[in-house]
C-alpha positions as CSV (number, residue, x, y, z in Angstrom):
1,M,-50.5,63.9,-151.1
2,V,-51.7,63.5,-147.6
3,A,-49.5,61.8,-145.0
4,E,-49.3,61.2,-141.3
5,I,-46.3,62.4,-139.4
6,G,-45.1,61.8,-135.8
7,A,-42.4,63.4,-134.0
8,T,-39.7,61.2,-135.6
9,D,-41.2,61.2,-139.1
10,R,-40.2,57.6,-139.8
11,N,-36.6,58.0,-139.1
12,V,-35.8,56.8,-135.7
13,G,-32.3,56.3,-136.6
14,G,-31.4,59.8,-137.9
15,P,-28.4,61.7,-136.6
16,V,-29.1,63.8,-133.3
17,R,-26.7,66.5,-132.7
18,P,-25.8,67.8,-129.1
19,V,-27.7,70.8,-128.0
20,S,-24.6,72.9,-127.9
21,E,-23.9,72.1,-131.5
22,R,-27.2,73.0,-132.9
23,K,-27.7,76.2,-134.7
24,R,-31.0,78.2,-134.6
25,R,-32.8,77.9,-137.8
26,P,-33.0,81.3,-139.7
27,A,-36.3,83.2,-139.5
28,A,-36.3,83.6,-143.2
29,P,-36.3,80.7,-145.7
30,P,-33.3,80.1,-147.8
31,A,-33.3,81.4,-151.3
32,R,-34.9,79.1,-153.9
33,S,-34.1,80.8,-157.1
34,A,-31.6,78.2,-158.1
35,A,-33.4,75.1,-159.5
36,L,-30.8,72.7,-157.8
37,H,-31.9,74.0,-154.4
38,A,-35.6,73.2,-154.8
39,P,-36.8,70.2,-152.9
40,A,-38.0,68.4,-156.0
41,A,-34.6,68.9,-157.8
42,V,-32.6,67.6,-154.7
43,L,-34.9,64.5,-154.4
44,Q,-34.7,64.0,-158.2
45,R,-30.9,64.1,-158.0
46,Y,-30.9,61.7,-155.0
47,R,-33.2,59.3,-157.1
48,V,-30.8,59.4,-160.1
49,L,-27.8,58.9,-158.0
50,A,-29.4,56.1,-156.0
51,L,-30.4,54.3,-159.4
52,A,-26.9,54.7,-160.7
53,S,-25.4,53.5,-157.3
54,D,-27.8,50.5,-157.2
55,L,-26.8,49.5,-160.8
56,V,-23.2,49.7,-160.0
57,A,-23.7,47.6,-156.8
58,G,-25.8,45.1,-158.8
59,A,-22.9,44.9,-161.5
60,L,-20.1,44.5,-159.0
61,A,-22.1,41.8,-157.1
62,A,-23.0,39.9,-160.3
63,G,-19.3,40.2,-161.6
64,C,-17.8,39.0,-158.2
65,A,-20.4,36.2,-157.8
66,T,-19.8,34.9,-161.4
67,L,-16.0,35.1,-161.1
68,L,-16.0,33.2,-157.8
69,R,-18.5,30.5,-159.2
70,F,-17.2,30.0,-162.7
71,G,-13.9,31.8,-163.0
72,S,-13.1,33.9,-166.0
73,A,-15.0,31.9,-168.6
74,P,-18.7,31.5,-167.7
75,G,-21.0,29.8,-170.2
76,P,-23.2,31.9,-172.5
77,T,-26.2,31.5,-170.2
78,Y,-24.5,32.6,-167.2
79,L,-22.8,35.5,-168.9
80,A,-26.2,36.7,-170.1
81,L,-27.5,36.4,-166.5
82,T,-24.6,38.3,-165.2
83,L,-25.3,41.1,-167.6
84,L,-29.0,41.1,-166.7
85,A,-28.8,40.7,-162.9
86,P,-28.1,44.5,-162.3
87,L,-31.2,45.5,-164.2
88,L,-33.3,42.9,-162.3
89,W,-31.9,44.1,-159.0
90,V,-33.0,47.6,-159.9
91,V,-36.4,46.4,-160.9
92,A,-36.8,44.6,-157.7
93,I,-35.9,47.7,-155.7
94,A,-38.4,49.7,-157.7
95,A,-41.1,47.1,-157.2
96,R,-40.6,47.5,-153.4
97,R,-40.9,51.4,-153.7
98,G,-37.3,51.9,-153.3
99,Y,-37.3,55.1,-155.5
100,E,-40.4,56.8,-154.1
101,D,-40.0,60.3,-152.7
102,R,-41.4,59.5,-149.4
103,F,-38.8,56.7,-148.7
104,L,-35.7,58.4,-150.1
105,G,-33.3,59.3,-147.3
106,T,-35.6,58.0,-144.6
107,G,-33.1,55.5,-143.1
108,P,-34.6,52.4,-141.6
109,E,-37.6,52.3,-143.8
110,E,-35.4,52.8,-146.9
111,Y,-33.2,49.9,-145.8
112,R,-36.3,47.8,-145.1
113,N,-37.3,48.3,-148.7
114,L,-33.9,46.9,-149.8
115,V,-34.4,43.8,-147.6
116,D,-37.8,43.4,-149.3
117,A,-36.2,43.8,-152.7
118,A,-33.7,41.1,-151.9
119,L,-36.4,38.6,-150.9
120,L,-38.5,39.5,-153.9
121,F,-35.5,38.9,-156.2
122,F,-34.8,35.6,-154.6
123,I,-38.4,34.5,-154.8
124,V,-38.8,35.6,-158.5
125,I,-35.6,33.8,-159.6
126,T,-36.5,30.6,-157.8
127,V,-40.1,30.5,-159.2
128,V,-38.9,31.2,-162.7
129,S,-36.1,28.6,-162.4
130,F,-38.8,26.0,-161.2
131,V,-41.3,26.8,-164.0
132,L,-38.7,26.7,-166.7
133,K,-37.1,23.7,-165.1
134,G,-33.7,25.4,-165.4
135,D,-30.7,24.2,-163.4
136,L,-29.7,27.6,-162.0
137,S,-26.5,27.7,-160.1
138,R,-27.4,28.1,-156.3
139,G,-23.9,29.3,-155.6
140,L,-24.3,32.2,-158.0
141,I,-27.5,33.4,-156.4
142,V,-26.1,32.9,-152.8
143,G,-23.2,34.8,-153.9
144,F,-24.9,37.7,-155.7
145,L,-27.7,38.6,-153.2
146,P,-25.6,39.3,-150.1
147,L,-23.1,41.2,-152.1
148,A,-25.7,43.2,-153.9
149,F,-27.6,44.0,-150.7
150,V,-24.5,45.1,-148.7
151,T,-23.0,47.3,-151.5
152,T,-26.4,48.8,-152.3
153,L,-26.8,49.6,-148.6
154,L,-23.4,51.2,-148.4
155,G,-24.2,53.3,-151.4
156,R,-27.6,54.4,-150.0
157,R,-25.9,55.3,-146.8
158,R,-23.5,57.6,-148.5
159,L,-26.3,59.1,-150.5
160,R,-28.3,59.8,-147.3
161,T,-25.3,61.5,-145.7
162,W,-25.1,63.7,-148.8
163,L,-28.8,64.5,-148.6
164,F,-28.5,65.4,-144.9
165,R,-25.6,67.8,-145.6
166,Q,-27.6,69.4,-148.4
167,R,-30.5,70.0,-146.1
168,L,-28.3,71.2,-143.2
169,A,-26.8,73.8,-145.7
170,G,-30.4,75.0,-146.4
171,H,-30.8,73.2,-149.9
172,G,-33.7,71.1,-150.8
173,M,-35.9,72.3,-147.9
174,H,-39.8,72.2,-148.1
175,Q,-41.2,75.5,-146.9
176,V,-43.8,74.5,-144.4
177,L,-46.9,76.4,-143.1
178,V,-47.8,74.9,-139.7
179,V,-51.5,75.1,-138.6
180,G,-53.2,74.4,-135.3
181,R,-53.5,75.5,-131.7
182,S,-50.5,77.6,-130.6
183,D,-49.3,75.0,-128.0
184,T,-49.3,72.1,-130.6
185,V,-47.8,74.4,-133.2
186,S,-45.0,75.2,-130.8
187,E,-44.2,71.6,-130.3
188,L,-44.1,70.8,-133.9
189,L,-41.8,73.7,-134.7
190,D,-39.6,72.5,-131.9
191,Q,-39.4,69.1,-133.6
192,F,-38.7,70.6,-137.0
193,D,-35.9,72.7,-135.4
194,R,-34.4,69.7,-133.6
195,E,-34.2,67.6,-136.8
196,P,-33.7,69.8,-139.8
197,W,-32.3,67.0,-142.0
198,H,-35.8,65.8,-142.7
199,G,-36.1,68.8,-145.0
200,L,-39.0,70.7,-143.4
201,L,-38.4,74.4,-142.9
202,P,-41.2,76.3,-141.2
203,V,-41.9,79.8,-142.8
204,G,-45.3,80.5,-141.3
205,A,-47.9,79.5,-138.8
206,C,-51.7,79.9,-138.7
207,V,-52.7,79.5,-135.0
208,T,-55.6,79.6,-132.6
209,G,-55.8,79.8,-128.9
210,G,-53.1,81.8,-126.9
211,P,-50.2,83.6,-128.3
212,L,-47.3,81.7,-129.9
213,D,-44.1,81.4,-127.9
214,P,-42.2,84.7,-128.6
215,A,-39.1,82.8,-129.7
216,R,-41.0,80.8,-132.2
217,A,-43.0,83.8,-133.3
218,A,-39.7,85.5,-134.2
219,Q,-38.8,82.7,-136.5
220,V,-42.0,82.5,-138.6
221,R,-44.8,84.7,-139.9
222,V,-47.8,84.2,-137.6
223,T,-51.4,84.5,-138.8
224,R,-54.4,84.3,-136.6
225,G,-57.0,81.7,-137.5
226,T,-57.1,78.3,-139.1
227,D,-60.1,78.3,-141.3
228,P,-59.3,77.0,-144.9
229,R,-59.6,80.5,-146.4
230,T,-56.9,81.9,-144.0
231,V,-54.6,78.9,-144.6
232,L,-54.8,79.2,-148.3
233,A,-54.1,82.9,-148.3
234,A,-51.0,82.3,-146.1
235,V,-49.8,79.4,-148.6
236,D,-50.2,81.8,-151.5
237,D,-48.3,84.6,-149.7
238,L,-45.6,82.5,-148.4
239,R,-45.3,80.2,-151.4
240,A,-45.3,77.2,-149.0
241,D,-45.2,73.8,-150.6
242,V,-46.3,71.9,-147.5
243,V,-49.0,72.5,-145.0
244,A,-48.6,70.7,-141.5
245,V,-51.8,70.4,-139.5
246,A,-51.0,69.9,-135.8
247,S,-54.1,68.2,-134.5
248,D,-56.5,71.2,-134.6
249,P,-60.1,70.5,-133.5
250,D,-61.3,73.4,-135.5
251,L,-59.7,72.1,-138.7
252,S,-61.1,68.6,-139.1
253,G,-63.7,66.6,-141.0
254,H,-65.2,68.2,-143.9
255,A,-63.2,71.5,-143.5
256,L,-59.9,69.5,-143.6
257,R,-61.2,67.6,-146.6
258,R,-62.0,70.7,-148.6
259,L,-58.6,72.2,-147.6
260,A,-56.9,69.1,-149.0
261,W,-58.8,69.5,-152.2
262,Q,-57.7,73.1,-152.6
263,L,-54.1,72.4,-151.7
264,D,-54.0,69.5,-154.3
265,E,-55.1,72.2,-157.0
266,R,-52.0,74.3,-155.8
267,D,-49.7,71.1,-155.9
268,V,-49.2,71.6,-152.1
269,D,-48.5,68.6,-149.8
270,L,-50.7,68.2,-146.7
271,I,-49.3,66.3,-143.7
272,L,-51.2,65.6,-140.5
273,S,-49.5,65.4,-137.1
274,P,-51.8,63.3,-134.8
275,G,-50.0,64.7,-131.7
276,I,-48.2,61.4,-130.9
277,V,-44.6,62.1,-130.1
278,E,-41.6,59.8,-130.5
279,V,-43.5,57.1,-132.4
280,A,-42.0,55.8,-135.7
281,G,-43.8,55.2,-138.9
282,P,-43.7,51.3,-138.8
283,R,-45.9,51.4,-135.6
284,L,-48.5,53.6,-137.3
285,S,-51.0,52.4,-139.9
286,I,-54.2,53.9,-141.3
287,R,-57.4,51.7,-141.0
288,P,-60.4,53.0,-143.0
289,V,-63.7,52.3,-141.1
290,A,-67.1,53.5,-142.1
291,G,-65.6,56.2,-144.4
292,L,-63.1,57.4,-141.8
293,S,-59.3,57.1,-141.7
294,L,-58.4,55.8,-138.2
295,L,-54.8,55.9,-137.1
296,H,-53.8,52.7,-135.5
297,M,-50.7,52.6,-133.2
298,E,-49.1,49.2,-132.7
299,R,-47.8,48.2,-129.4
300,P,-44.0,48.3,-129.0
301,A,-42.4,45.0,-129.8
302,T,-40.9,44.2,-126.4
303,R,-42.1,40.6,-126.6
304,G,-42.9,38.0,-129.1
305,G,-41.1,36.5,-132.0
306,R,-39.1,39.5,-133.1
307,M,-37.7,40.0,-129.7
308,L,-36.8,36.3,-129.5
309,L,-34.9,36.6,-132.8
310,K,-33.1,39.7,-131.4
311,R,-32.0,37.7,-128.4
312,M,-30.8,34.8,-130.6
313,L,-28.9,37.1,-132.7
314,D,-27.4,38.8,-129.7
315,R,-26.1,35.5,-128.3
316,L,-24.7,34.4,-131.7
317,L,-23.0,37.6,-132.7
318,G,-21.8,38.3,-129.2
319,T,-20.2,34.8,-128.9
320,G,-18.7,35.2,-132.3
321,L,-17.3,38.6,-131.5
322,F,-16.1,37.5,-128.0
323,L,-14.1,34.7,-129.6
324,A,-12.8,36.7,-132.5
325,L,-11.6,39.5,-130.2
326,S,-10.2,37.3,-127.5
327,P,-6.5,37.8,-128.5
328,L,-7.1,41.7,-128.3
329,L,-8.9,41.3,-124.9
330,A,-5.9,39.3,-123.7
331,L,-3.4,42.0,-124.8
332,I,-5.5,44.6,-123.1
333,A,-5.6,42.7,-119.8
334,I,-1.8,42.3,-120.0
335,A,-1.3,46.0,-120.5
336,I,-3.6,47.0,-117.6
337,R,-2.0,44.5,-115.3
338,R,1.5,45.7,-116.1
339,T,1.0,49.5,-115.9
340,S,-1.4,49.8,-112.9
341,P,-1.8,48.0,-109.7
342,G,-5.4,46.4,-109.1
343,P,-7.8,44.1,-111.0
344,V,-8.0,44.0,-114.8
345,L,-11.9,44.1,-114.7
346,F,-14.1,46.8,-113.2
347,R,-17.3,45.3,-111.9
348,Q,-20.3,47.4,-111.2
349,I,-23.9,46.4,-110.4
350,R,-26.3,47.9,-113.1
351,I,-30.1,47.5,-113.6
352,G,-31.1,45.3,-116.5
353,E,-34.4,44.2,-118.1
354,D,-37.5,44.4,-115.8
355,G,-35.4,45.9,-113.0
356,K,-33.1,42.9,-112.5
357,P,-29.7,43.7,-111.3
358,F,-26.6,42.3,-112.8
359,E,-22.9,42.6,-112.7
360,M,-21.7,44.6,-115.6
361,L,-18.0,44.2,-116.8
362,K,-15.6,46.7,-118.1
363,F,-11.8,46.9,-118.4
364,R,-10.5,49.1,-115.6
365,S,-9.5,52.4,-116.9
366,M,-9.0,54.3,-113.5
367,V,-7.0,53.9,-110.5
368,V,-8.2,51.5,-107.9
369,D,-9.5,54.3,-105.4
370,A,-11.4,56.1,-108.1
371,E,-14.7,56.0,-106.4
372,D,-13.2,57.3,-103.1
373,R,-11.9,60.3,-104.9
374,R,-15.1,61.3,-106.7
375,A,-16.4,63.5,-104.0
376,E,-13.4,65.9,-104.3
377,L,-13.7,66.1,-108.0
378,E,-17.7,66.7,-108.0
379,P,-17.3,70.5,-108.5
380,E,-15.5,69.8,-111.9
381,N,-18.3,67.5,-113.2
382,D,-18.7,67.8,-117.0
383,G,-21.6,65.3,-117.1
384,N,-25.3,66.0,-117.8
385,G,-26.4,66.5,-114.2
386,V,-27.1,62.8,-113.5
387,L,-24.0,61.1,-114.6
388,F,-20.5,62.2,-113.3
389,K,-18.1,62.7,-116.2
390,M,-14.9,64.8,-116.6
391,R,-13.1,65.5,-119.8
392,D,-9.6,65.4,-118.1
393,D,-10.2,63.1,-115.2
394,P,-7.1,62.7,-113.1
395,R,-8.2,59.2,-112.0
396,V,-7.9,57.8,-115.5
397,T,-4.7,55.7,-116.1
398,R,-2.4,56.1,-119.2
399,V,-3.7,52.8,-120.6
400,G,-7.2,53.7,-119.5
401,A,-7.1,57.0,-121.6
402,L,-6.4,55.0,-124.7
403,L,-9.0,52.4,-124.0
404,R,-11.6,55.1,-123.4
405,R,-10.6,57.0,-126.6
406,F,-11.7,54.1,-128.7
407,S,-14.3,52.6,-126.3
408,L,-12.1,49.4,-125.8
409,D,-12.9,49.5,-122.2
410,E,-16.5,48.4,-123.0
411,L,-15.5,45.1,-124.7
412,P,-15.9,42.8,-121.8
413,Q,-19.5,43.6,-121.9
414,L,-19.6,41.1,-124.7
415,W,-19.6,38.5,-121.9
416,N,-22.7,40.1,-120.5
417,V,-24.3,39.7,-123.9
418,V,-23.3,36.1,-124.1
419,R,-24.9,35.5,-120.7
420,G,-28.1,37.2,-121.7
421,E,-27.9,40.2,-119.3
422,M,-27.2,42.7,-122.0
423,S,-27.9,43.2,-125.8
424,L,-25.5,44.5,-128.5
425,V,-28.0,47.4,-129.0
426,G,-30.2,48.9,-126.3
427,P,-30.6,51.6,-123.7
428,R,-27.7,52.5,-121.4
429,P,-27.5,50.2,-118.4
430,P,-28.5,52.5,-115.4
431,L,-27.0,52.6,-111.9
432,P,-29.3,51.4,-109.0
433,Q,-29.4,55.0,-107.6
434,E,-30.5,56.4,-111.0
435,V,-33.4,53.9,-111.1
436,I,-34.7,54.8,-107.6
437,A,-35.2,58.4,-108.8
438,Y,-36.8,57.4,-112.2
439,S,-40.2,58.9,-113.2
440,D,-42.9,56.6,-114.5
441,D,-41.8,57.6,-118.0
442,A,-38.0,56.9,-117.4
443,S,-39.0,53.3,-116.0
444,R,-39.9,52.4,-119.6
445,R,-36.3,52.1,-120.3
446,L,-36.3,48.8,-118.3
447,R,-38.7,47.1,-120.6
448,V,-35.8,45.8,-122.8
449,R,-32.4,44.6,-122.1
450,P,-29.6,47.3,-121.9
451,G,-27.2,47.5,-124.7
452,M,-23.5,47.9,-125.3
453,T,-24.4,50.7,-127.8
454,G,-27.6,52.5,-128.5
455,L,-29.2,55.7,-129.9
456,W,-27.7,58.0,-127.3
457,Q,-24.2,56.5,-127.7
458,V,-24.2,57.3,-131.4
459,S,-25.7,60.6,-130.9
460,G,-23.3,62.5,-128.8
461,R,-22.9,60.2,-125.6
462,S,-21.7,62.4,-122.7
463,D,-22.2,65.6,-124.6
464,L,-26.0,65.1,-124.4
465,S,-28.2,66.3,-121.6
466,W,-29.9,63.9,-119.3
467,E,-33.3,64.7,-120.7
468,E,-32.1,64.2,-124.3
469,S,-30.4,60.8,-123.4
470,L,-33.5,59.7,-121.7
471,R,-35.7,60.8,-124.7
472,L,-33.4,58.8,-127.1
473,D,-33.5,55.7,-124.9
474,L,-37.4,55.9,-124.7
475,R,-37.5,56.4,-128.5
476,Y,-35.5,53.2,-129.0
477,V,-37.7,51.2,-126.5
478,D,-40.9,52.4,-128.2
479,N,-39.6,51.9,-131.8
480,W,-36.9,49.3,-131.9
481,S,-36.5,47.0,-134.9
482,L,-33.8,44.8,-136.4
483,A,-33.3,47.4,-139.1
484,L,-32.9,50.1,-136.4
485,D,-30.4,47.9,-134.6
486,A,-28.4,47.3,-137.8
487,T,-28.4,51.1,-138.4
488,I,-27.1,51.8,-134.8
489,L,-24.4,49.2,-135.2
490,W,-23.3,50.7,-138.4
491,R,-23.1,54.1,-136.9
492,T,-21.3,53.0,-133.7
493,W,-17.9,52.7,-135.5
494,R,-18.2,56.4,-136.6
495,A,-19.0,57.5,-133.0
496,V,-16.0,55.5,-131.8
497,I,-13.5,56.8,-134.4
498,G,-14.8,60.3,-134.0
499,R,-14.5,60.1,-130.3
500,S,-17.6,62.3,-129.9
501,G,-18.5,62.6,-126.2
502,A,-15.9,59.9,-125.3
503,Y,-14.3,60.9,-122.0
């Protein structure tokens, strides 16, 4: 199997641990004597568990929908349909490649396949009902599909967490031989080290050019040369099951084709890194032209129909949440007013989409003269070098500490969402002085509306360095999708409850 990989390997929404929490990957690969720890065994177990989980989700959804629509005594036809629905649901998921190895545990793409399966299920049932002239209960279908989709999504989410834990423990890891120039090999090794939950464990490197970075050379066995014979000898010696080629001009064309043939005979996968960083799979596609496989990179969807749909959903969901949470907002406002002198809301100018300034709202969690006291506290800054943060900030009020603990101080930003100044999901809204110092790369953060939550918020918040926060924001801008937004919103509650980086 030949695949294209970018720096994110299709999973933009995967967990990102703070630098301080990451552990250096061991130089030697984990033992693979136990069959359960082999990559194929772990994925097979994931597939079996996913199949069982999907069947249970379909059965629960069918049972609930039938009970709500017909009570405890459905007719024979609907009873049979209730029993058949879970099997049809699993068949629809399989038809949309929901059980293929390359989509298992990938996050947004796996969830996108579930959306496609729900649409396929609806279309097939509608067409069959029309052809057979059956009077199928619309209430049953309307009740079944959302329930089946949500319960299946929850099950897949739990399975994905289990898979990541297996891989972080060293189980189910593919042993990878990285091939290419020393500089591109180092970059790819860095990416594999940064995101080990993708299941790729480097065990060797075939390099050309200058010497490999000493820290990396200590982790893997280095071989000079990238010709097919050298690569195959390293594969056999290291028992690698994946070869990753990092855009090497000396290994391309017919040489790469012959290498692919010989790896296929050894049942070894070949993956190609085009050298494009932080670009997710949905933006990449292969276009065959004149016998060549050309990689096409779609433009980021910062305009057009999908962005319009995102903004409509932002307004609708933002308005609904603002109205639903209005009693809580009122209680928080009363608590702030009674326990600390000063205004209830903290207003601050931030920079939004296309560099337009707007007034961002938050519940005031500090004393009124907090900004005047910042200079004396600067030596105790626990932030990332750009943002000022303190774990035990003396300026925070008693109520403010509780608000910050559960991120309740951010709730007034729902009004910014309703007004169209912010989005529910997006990059962090920067301060004007930050934007002045932006590089050309960092300015891309301003191509979309800032969000109440985003990749950096659910990946460590203040525990992340400035460079990593910027990298995550740029990753979001370049690869955002409604599926990614849904994933981030789903992960936000865990970041809030866990209080990671919240201070």
